[in-house]
KETIGU-493924 format. One line per 2 residues: for each residue y, x, z of C-alpha. Coordinates in steps of 0.2 Angstrom, whole numbers, plus 5000, padded with zeros to 4 digits. Example, Ala and Ser with C-alpha at 12.3 -4.5 7.8 and 13.67 -1.06 7.14 Angstrom:
BEGIN
4978,5062,5039 | 4995,5068,5036
END
This chain:
BEGIN
5053,4921,5084 | 5036,4912,5080
5020,4921,5083 | 5015,4917,5065
5031,4926,5059 | 5031,4944,5056
5036,4959,5045 | 5027,4961,5029
5029,4973,5016 | 5025,4964,5000
5018,4975,4985 | 5015,4968,4968
4999,4976,4958 | 5000,4974,4939
4985,4965,4933 | 4985,4966,4913
4975,4952,4907 | 4973,4962,4890
4971,4979,4897 | 4968,4980,4914
4968,4997,4922 | 4956,5006,4933
4953,4999,4950 | 4954,5017,4958
4970,5019,4949 | 4977,5002,4955
4973,5006,4972 | 4980,5023,4972
4996,5017,4964 | 4997,5004,4979
4994,5017,4992 | 5007,5029,4984
5021,5016,4982 | 5020,5009,4999
5022,5026,5006 | 5035,5032,4995
5046,5016,4997 | 5047,5021,5015
5051,5041,5013 | 5066,5036,5001
5074,5023,5014 | 5072,5038,5026
5081,5049,5014 | 5095,5035,5013
5097,5035,5031 | 5098,5050,5034
5111,5054,5021 | 5120,5040,5030
5119,5047,5045 | 5124,5062,5040
5140,5056,5033 | 5144,5046,5048
5138,5028,5043 | 5128,5018,5055
5118,5004,5051 | 5109,4989,5058
5091,4993,5063 | 5083,4991,5047
5067,4981,5043 | 5056,4996,5044
5060,4997,5062 | 5054,4979,5066
5038,4981,5054 | 5032,4998,5064
5032,4989,5080 | 5018,4977,5072
5003,4978,5063 | 5013,4986,5048
5007,4973,5038 | 5006,4974,5018
5004,4960,5006 | 4997,4965,4990
5001,4953,4975 | 4996,4951,4958
5006,4949,4942 | 5002,4949,4925
5012,4960,4912 | 5027,4945,4907
5029,4941,4926 | 5029,4960,4933
5042,4963,4920 | 5052,4950,4926
5050,4956,4944 | 5058,4972,4938
5072,4964,4928 | 5076,4953,4945
5078,4965,4959 | 5088,4979,4959
5081,4995,4956 | 5087,5002,4973
5076,4991,4981 | 5060,4993,4976
5048,5009,4971 | 5038,5009,4954
5024,5019,4954 | 5011,5022,4938
4994,5030,4940 | 4986,5029,4923
4987,5010,4916 | 4990,5006,4934
5008,5001,4940 | 5013,4995,4958
5030,4989,4965 | 5035,4990,4984
5046,4984,4994 | 5054,4986,5010
5047,4974,5024 | 5053,4957,5023
5050,4940,5036 | 5034,4933,5029
5043,4916,5029 | 5057,4921,5019
5050,4932,5004 | 5058,4928,4988
5052,4913,4979 | 5047,4924,4964
5036,4936,4976 | 5030,4922,4987
5023,4913,4974 | 5011,4927,4968
4994,4926,4972 | 4986,4936,4984
4966,4932,4985 | 4954,4938,4972
4964,4950,4965 | 4951,4962,4954
4952,4976,4943 | 4938,4984,4935
4931,5000,4940 | 4935,5009,4922
4938,5027,4919 | 4953,5032,4934
4966,5044,4928 | 4963,5063,4934
4969,5066,4951 | 4981,5080,4958
4974,5094,4968 | 4977,5096,4983
4981,5078,4988 | 4976,5067,5003
4958,5059,5003 | 4957,5041,5005
4940,5034,5009 | 4935,5016,5007
4919,5008,5013 | 4911,5000,4997
4899,4992,5008 | 4911,4978,5014
4915,4972,4997 | 4931,4972,4997
4943,4965,4983 | 4954,4977,4973
4969,4970,4982 | 4960,4971,5000
4955,4988,4996 | 4973,4993,4990
4982,4986,5007 | 4968,4995,5017
4972,5013,5007 | 4989,5010,5008
4988,5006,5028 | 4977,5023,5030
4989,5033,5019 | 5005,5026,5028
4995,5030,5046 | 4991,5047,5039
5011,5049,5034 | 5017,5043,5051
5005,5056,5061 | 5012,5071,5053
5024,5080,5064 | 5035,5085,5048
5034,5073,5037 | 5032,5078,5017
5046,5073,5005 | 5032,5066,4993
5013,5059,4994 | 4998,5056,4984
4981,5054,4987 | 4965,5054,4979
4954,5037,4981 | 4936,5036,4985
4925,5020,4987 | 4910,5026,4995
4894,5018,5000 | 4892,5012,5018
4882,5027,5024 | 4891,5040,5016
4907,5033,5021 | 4902,5035,5040
4895,5051,5038 | 4911,5058,5028
4921,5050,5043 | 4911,5057,5057
4910,5074,5048 | 4930,5075,5044
4935,5067,5061 | 4951,5059,5055
4963,5052,5064 | 4971,5041,5051
4958,5028,5052 | 4960,5009,5049
4951,4996,5059 | 4955,4979,5050
4960,4964,5059 | 4950,4952,5050
4963,4940,5043 | 4956,4940,5026
4939,4943,5017 | 4929,4953,5032
4926,4954,5049 | 4939,4958,5062
4934,4976,5069 | 4928,4983,5053
4931,5001,5049 | 4939,5000,5031
4947,5016,5026 | 4954,5033,5032
4965,5046,5028 | 4963,5066,5027
END
């Protein structure tokens, strides 16, 4: 396989032109959608095995062997609605947080994305700060470094990486996940990371927006 071809998890974030959601809600929706799609497929695979059904290796297996890349793409309301109508409900997970909505799919080869997804824009995805929805108590904290100046789309992908890594590191996998998103000034981000010493820490490869090796996010 060509080294430039890899499995990527496509996630579509609604960016409503009239009433855009708050940035923190959009980031949270993307992160939760990403992991929830995986949890749903794990449950389906487990049920199939219990029934004696054996499948070929899933795209998740190939994806997890790589950098578990995610592609956060934006869609306006009409396009977002068309995407929901065009795919089978069993093939995606829709998460809503306040006014934010995100659709997560299982991983696909990046050169074989459905045309409807492939034509969506990635770069420059931005939501306003706004007033986020109230976080649920006792959920994971995902912290992001504001000093890197990441766009909403980039920050959402990094938050999804962190929450996903946190999930993978759990010896007993929870049946559902949620998180509280905090975008902290650089010094506060580093101080909190040092104090909490999280194991789910994301260092970016530097493909877009920021320098390679940048510590972008962590989850605890």
